[in-house]
C-alpha positions as CSV (number, residue, x, y, z in Angstrom):
1,M,77.6,-8.0,8.6
2,Q,75.0,-6.3,11.1
3,K,76.0,-3.2,11.8
4,K,76.2,-2.1,15.8
5,N,73.0,-0.6,17.1
6,K,73.6,2.7,19.4
7,A,71.7,2.5,21.7
8,S,73.1,-1.1,22.7
9,E,76.2,-0.2,23.1
10,N,77.3,0.6,26.8
11,Y,78.4,4.2,27.0
12,L,80.8,2.8,30.3
13,E,82.8,0.4,27.4
14,K,83.7,3.3,25.9
15,I,87.5,4.2,26.0
16,P,88.3,8.0,26.1
17,C,91.1,9.7,24.7
18,V,92.9,13.5,25.7
19,S,92.8,15.2,22.2
20,E,96.2,16.0,21.1
21,K,94.6,19.8,20.9
22,I,95.1,20.1,24.7
23,S,97.8,20.8,26.6
24,W,97.4,20.8,30.6
25,S,99.3,20.9,33.8
26,A,98.9,20.0,37.3
27,A,100.1,22.2,40.5
28,E,101.7,20.9,43.7
29,N,98.4,20.4,45.0
30,K,97.1,18.0,42.4
31,I,94.5,20.7,40.5
32,V,94.4,20.0,36.9
33,T,94.1,23.1,34.7
34,L,93.5,22.8,31.1
35,E,95.2,25.4,28.7
36,I,92.8,26.4,25.7
37,E,93.9,27.9,22.6
38,N,91.3,30.2,21.7
39,K,91.4,30.1,17.8
40,G,89.1,30.9,14.8
41,L,88.0,33.8,13.2
42,F,85.5,34.7,15.8
43,N,88.2,34.5,18.6
44,K,90.0,36.6,17.1
45,I,87.6,39.5,16.3
46,A,86.8,38.8,20.4
47,Q,90.6,38.8,21.1
48,K,90.8,42.1,19.0
49,I,87.5,44.1,20.1
50,F,86.8,42.8,23.5
51,K,90.4,42.1,24.9
52,R,89.3,38.4,24.8
53,P,92.8,36.0,26.1
54,S,94.0,34.2,23.0
55,I,94.1,31.0,25.6
56,S,91.8,30.1,28.2
57,Y,92.3,28.4,31.4
58,I,90.1,25.8,32.8
59,H,90.9,24.7,36.9
60,L,89.0,21.6,36.8
61,D,87.6,20.3,40.8
62,E,89.3,17.6,42.7
63,H,87.4,15.0,40.6
64,G,88.3,16.1,37.6
65,S,91.4,16.4,38.5
66,F,91.8,12.6,39.8
67,V,90.2,11.5,36.3
68,W,91.9,13.6,33.6
69,P,95.1,12.3,34.0
70,I,94.1,8.9,34.1
71,I,92.3,9.5,30.3
72,D,95.0,6.7,28.6
73,G,93.2,6.1,26.0
74,K,93.6,2.0,27.4
75,K,90.9,2.5,30.2
76,S,87.5,2.3,29.7
77,I,85.1,4.7,31.5
78,L,84.0,1.6,33.8
79,D,87.8,1.0,34.8
80,I,88.0,4.8,35.8
81,A,84.8,4.6,37.6
82,K,86.7,1.7,40.1
83,D,89.5,3.8,40.6
84,V,87.8,6.8,41.4
85,D,85.3,4.6,43.5
86,E,89.0,3.4,45.0
87,R,89.7,7.0,45.8
88,F,86.6,8.7,46.8
89,G,84.4,6.1,48.0
90,E,81.0,7.8,48.7
91,A,81.6,11.2,47.9
92,A,81.7,10.3,44.1
93,H,78.2,8.6,44.2
94,P,75.7,8.3,41.9
95,L,79.0,7.1,40.3
96,Y,78.4,6.1,37.0
97,E,75.6,8.7,36.7
98,R,78.3,11.5,37.3
99,L,81.3,9.9,35.4
100,A,78.8,9.7,32.5
101,K,78.1,13.4,32.2
102,Y,81.7,14.4,33.4
103,F,82.8,12.5,30.2
104,Q,79.6,13.7,28.2
105,I,80.7,17.8,28.7
106,L,84.7,16.6,28.0
107,E,83.5,15.5,24.7
108,S,80.6,18.2,23.9
109,Y,83.6,20.9,24.4
110,G,86.3,18.6,22.1
111,F,88.6,17.9,25.3
112,I,88.2,14.2,24.4
113,Y,87.2,11.9,21.9
114,Y,86.8,7.6,21.7
115,K,88.5,5.6,20.4
């Protein structure tokens, strides 16, 4: 059986899942806040010496706050793009490029992974 070439894989067909390490909440205005626990040796040192917080709070913008709750491990990025387009229309364009970059950033920080 031939291995799938990563270059031929369509990024928009990937199915994102929220990392179990991430806690989050939504305010009344529907803005999502991610709660990231700062663990590890370097974070402990920074907390003691530089008075860094043990938990960082990341407030998502309107578009990110719309996308975050619908990352359910079932919808592909393409499916999520349809929901975003329906909700925001032209304000979200260029839609696929923006969503792809958003998911790349989320993955780089370990906030999501792909099935």
